[in-house]
C-alpha distance (Angstrom), angle and dihedral (degrees) to the residues before:
residue distance angle dihedral
M1 . . .
T2 3.79 . .
E3 3.79 120.8 .
P4 3.83 115.1 -104.4
A5 3.78 117.4 -104.0
P6 3.82 113.8 -91.6
V7 3.81 95.5 -110.9
R8 3.79 92.9 50.1
A9 3.80 90.8 45.7
A10 3.80 91.0 51.2
F11 3.80 92.4 52.9
A12 3.79 92.8 44.5
Q13 3.80 97.8 45.8
R14 3.80 106.6 32.6
R15 3.79 114.3 117.4
S16 3.77 133.5 -175.6
H17 3.80 116.1 -116.2
S18 3.79 111.9 -155.4
R19 3.82 89.4 178.3
V20 3.79 118.9 52.0
T21 3.80 138.3 166.7
D22 3.80 127.0 -111.8
A23 3.81 93.3 -96.5
A24 3.82 116.7 103.4
P25 3.79 140.4 167.8
D26 3.79 113.2 -92.1
S27 3.79 124.2 -124.8
A28 3.80 93.0 -94.2
E29 3.81 92.9 55.0
L30 3.79 91.4 45.6
A31 3.81 90.4 51.0
E32 3.80 90.3 51.0
L33 3.79 91.8 51.9
L34 3.80 92.1 47.6
G35 3.79 89.2 52.0
A36 3.80 89.1 62.2
L37 3.81 90.8 61.1
V38 3.80 94.8 74.8
S39 3.82 88.5 102.5
V40 3.82 95.1 62.5
A41 3.82 108.5 123.2
D42 3.80 104.8 -96.4
H43 3.81 121.9 169.4
S44 3.82 108.6 -132.7
G45 3.81 90.8 -2.0
L46 3.81 92.5 -94.5
R47 3.82 95.3 150.8
P48 3.82 90.9 -152.1
W49 3.78 96.6 -173.3
R50 3.76 144.8 72.6
V51 3.78 137.8 179.4
I52 3.79 131.3 -136.3
E53 3.82 123.2 -150.1
L54 3.80 116.3 -137.9
R55 3.79 113.6 -167.6
G56 3.79 134.4 159.3
D57 3.79 114.6 -13.5
A58 3.81 91.4 -6.0
R59 3.80 85.7 79.6
L60 3.81 88.4 63.3
R61 3.81 89.3 64.4
L62 3.78 87.8 59.1
G63 3.80 91.2 47.9
D64 3.79 92.8 48.8
A65 3.81 92.0 48.4
L66 3.81 92.5 49.1
G67 3.79 89.4 46.7
D68 3.80 91.9 51.0
A69 3.79 90.3 49.1
A70 3.81 88.5 51.0
G71 3.80 93.0 52.4
G72 3.79 103.5 -86.6
K73 3.82 103.7 -43.8
R74 3.79 93.9 138.7
E75 3.81 99.5 149.7
K76 3.78 92.6 51.2
Y77 3.79 92.9 51.1
R78 3.81 93.9 40.8
A79 3.80 86.5 60.8
K80 3.80 90.5 50.0
A81 3.81 93.6 47.6
T82 3.80 93.0 52.8
R83 3.80 97.8 50.4
A84 3.81 89.4 105.9
P85 3.82 130.1 37.5
L86 3.80 91.6 -129.5
V87 3.79 125.6 39.7
I88 3.80 116.6 -175.5
A89 3.79 116.5 -158.9
L90 3.81 111.5 -145.8
V91 3.80 109.5 -144.9
V92 3.79 130.9 -168.2
S93 3.80 103.8 -146.4
P94 3.82 105.8 -176.0
R95 3.79 121.8 -150.1
R96 3.78 125.3 -150.0
S97 3.78 108.9 -101.2
G98 3.75 136.7 157.8
K99 3.81 90.7 -156.9
V100 3.80 106.9 38.4
P101 3.83 116.4 62.8
L102 3.79 122.7 -149.3
W103 3.80 94.6 -104.8
E104 3.79 90.0 57.6
Q105 3.79 91.8 49.6
E106 3.81 90.3 50.6
A107 3.80 88.6 52.1
V108 3.81 88.7 56.5
A109 3.81 91.4 51.1
S110 3.81 90.1 48.4
G111 3.80 90.0 52.0
V112 3.79 90.3 51.5
A113 3.80 91.3 49.3
H114 3.80 93.2 51.4
G115 3.79 92.2 42.4
L116 3.80 91.0 52.1
G117 3.79 89.9 51.6
L118 3.82 90.5 53.2
L119 3.81 92.2 47.7
L120 3.80 91.7 49.9
W121 3.81 90.0 49.4
E122 3.80 91.0 49.3
A123 3.82 89.3 50.7
G124 3.80 89.4 55.8
W125 3.82 101.0 -100.5
G126 3.78 127.6 131.0
T127 3.81 117.4 -127.5
F128 3.77 139.9 -179.4
W129 3.82 125.0 -171.1
R130 3.80 111.5 -138.6
S131 3.78 132.2 -176.0
G132 3.79 131.8 142.4
E133 3.77 143.6 165.7
H134 3.82 94.1 -56.2
T135 3.81 96.2 50.4
R136 3.82 93.2 103.8
S137 3.78 98.4 32.4
A138 3.81 120.8 130.0
P139 3.85 95.7 -111.2
V140 3.80 91.8 51.3
H141 3.80 92.0 45.9
E142 3.80 90.8 51.9
A143 3.81 94.7 44.7
H144 3.81 90.6 58.0
G145 3.79 93.5 48.5
L146 3.79 92.0 -124.0
A147 3.78 122.8 174.8
A148 3.80 116.2 -114.1
E149 3.81 93.7 -99.5
E150 3.81 95.5 44.7
Y151 3.80 125.2 92.9
L152 3.78 139.5 175.4
L153 3.79 130.6 -105.3
G154 3.81 90.1 -168.6
W155 3.79 136.8 -92.8
L156 3.78 137.6 -66.7
Y157 3.80 109.5 -138.6
V158 3.80 107.0 -151.9
G159 3.80 133.8 -170.3
G160 3.76 145.1 122.1
V161 3.78 120.5 -52.4
P162 3.83 109.3 -110.3
D163 3.78 114.8 -110.3
R164 3.80 104.9 -113.3
S165 3.79 94.7 171.2
R166 3.81 96.7 84.4
P167 3.83 115.5 117.5
D168 3.79 91.1 -116.0
R169 3.79 91.4 51.3
P170 3.79 110.9 46.4
A171 3.76 117.8 -159.6
K172 3.77 113.6 -89.7
P173 3.80 114.2 -138.3
Q174 3.78 113.7 -116.7
K175 3.77 114.2 -110.1
P176 3.80 108.3 -121.9
R177 3.77 115.3 -115.8
K178 3.77 119.3 -112.0
P179 3.82 108.8 -100.0
L180 3.77 120.0 -117.1
E181 3.78 120.1 -92.7
L182 3.78 93.1 -127.1
A183 3.80 93.8 -165.8
R184 3.81 87.6 61.7
H185 3.80 98.6 42.2
L186 3.81 104.3 33.1
S187 3.77 126.5 50.8
G188 3.77 140.7 143.5
L189 3.79 132.4 -127.5
E190 3.78 118.6 -123.1
P191 3.80 117.7 -133.8
P192 3.79 115.4 -108.2
S193 3.79 116.9 -87.7
P194 3.80 116.8 -113.3
A195 3.81 90.3 -107.1
T196 3.81 92.9 59.9
E197 3.80 99.5 41.0
A198 3.78 113.7 123.4
P199 3.81 114.5 -107.5
R200 3.78 116.3 -102.1
């Protein structure tokens, strides 16, 4: 049996890691991975996105902003914001265009975000995409230094994958994902009947 193609394998095998170690890709590795995303489908090549690295105490700014948005629960959200050594803010950064609407530009940014997650997984890093009700709140917007028209899709939390091969921590089998209900997710479109064809 032949091995599956890398892209298919990445989609089939990628897992979220809500718990990660203190290891993380450095800025140079992150830049290299981002450079591979030039092939993401992007009408007019606007590249309407950017990412922001949050490392060290910069993560506390995120926690404080989330806490303020939640009514002053800074300590709680500081703990959440520092659960990974690297937090990557995923930003929709719209460009003026008479051809490409905002929803299409957000779709590009979403594709970049998912693609980056797959590339990080392939490089051996654990990731978890987080968002929530305060993602687009005013304190969070300000803490990231976003322009007025920019907004967040969420954050990729990134770190090392915990070593589960130690004798005191036997490997846990991965739970298989539920297969797609193809009747719900895949359909065809019938051609128009002669009675409804547009006049020539």
